[in-house]
C-alpha positions in Angstrom: 92.5 107.8 97.8 90.1 108.8 95.1 92.1 106.6 92.6 91.4 103.6 94.9 87.7 104.3 94.8 87.7 104.5 91.0 89.6 101.2 90.7 87.2 99.6 93.2 84.1 100.8 91.3 85.4 99.6 88.0 86.5 96.3 89.5 83.1 95.8 91.0 81.4 96.3 87.6 83.9 94.1 85.7 83.7 91.3 88.2 79.9 91.3 88.2 79.9 91.3 84.4 82.3 88.3 84.4 80.1 86.5 86.9 76.9 87.1 84.9 78.6 85.8 81.7 79.8 82.8 83.5 76.2 81.9 84.3 75.5 81.1 80.6 74.9 77.4 80.6 77.3 76.4 77.8 79.2 73.7 79.8 76.3 71.4 79.2 77.3 71.2 75.6 81.1 71.3 75.7 83.9 70.7 78.1 85.9 73.5 76.4 85.9 76.6 78.6 84.4 78.8 75.8 82.9 81.4 78.2 86.4 82.1 79.8 87.9 82.2 76.3 85.3 84.7 75.2 85.7 86.8 78.4 89.5 86.9 77.9 89.2 87.9 74.2 86.5 90.5 74.9 88.6 91.9 77.8 91.7 92.1 75.7 89.7 93.8 72.9 88.1 96.3 75.3 91.4 97.3 77.0 93.0 97.6 73.5 90.2 99.9 72.5 90.5 102.0 75.6 94.3 102.3 75.3 94.1 103.2 71.6 91.2 105.7 72.0 92.9 107.4 74.9 96.2 107.7 73.1 94.6 108.9 69.9 92.5 111.5 71.8 95.2 112.4 74.3 93.0 111.4 77.2 95.2 111.2 80.3 92.6 111.4 83.1 94.1 109.2 85.8 90.8 108.4 87.6 89.1 107.5 84.3 92.0 105.3 83.0 92.2 103.6 86.4 88.4 103.0 86.4 88.4 101.6 82.8 91.7 99.7 82.5 92.6 98.6 86.0 89.1 98.4 87.5 86.7 97.5 84.8 89.0 95.4 82.5 91.0 94.1 85.4 87.8 93.0 87.3 86.5 91.4 84.1 89.7 89.7 83.3 93.4 90.3 84.2 94.2 88.6 80.9 93.3 91.9 79.2 96.2 93.6 81.0 98.5 90.7 80.1 97.5 91.1 76.5 98.1 94.9 76.5 101.5 94.5 78.1 102.4 91.9 75.5 101.3 94.1 72.7 103.2 97.1 74.2 106.4 95.0 74.3 106.0 94.0 70.6 105.1 97.6 69.7 108.3 98.8 71.4 110.3 96.3 69.3 111.1 94.1 72.2 110.0 90.9 70.4 112.1 88.4 72.3 111.0 90.0 75.6 107.4 89.8 74.5 107.7 86.2 73.5 109.5 85.3 76.8 106.8 87.2 78.8 104.0 85.3 77.0 105.6 81.9 77.3 106.7 82.4 80.9 103.4 83.8 82.0 101.4 81.0 80.5 103.8 78.2 81.6 104.4 79.5 85.2 100.7 80.4 85.8 99.6 76.9 84.8 102.4 75.4 86.9 101.3 77.6 89.8 97.8 76.2 89.6 99.2 72.6 89.6 101.4 73.4 92.5 98.6 75.0 94.5 96.4 71.9 93.9 99.2 69.6 95.0 99.8 71.7 98.1 96.1 71.6 99.0 95.8 67.9 98.5 
């Protein structure tokens, strides 16, 4: 149960940070979703830092990792998890699987959004 609390606390902080960054009034100047792109890049960078730092320093605290990776980064952007999983597949030499995962994730997630919008209409 304690792990659920750590994930929830991290998720709360990550989601609030994402919301606050989304308030930056950039859409007035461009139609390109620059804030979301930046959030995804920052989230991917942060989860990469956390994973590398914890591996290098042999940090295996389950509550801490759940708070940082699943909670904070996941609440900020689930794209960070997708990026880390893609990297892990490449690092394990599973290049074709990594490419398939990336292409399928992007394609099917976009199709899912289209499908949901059609369903709602």
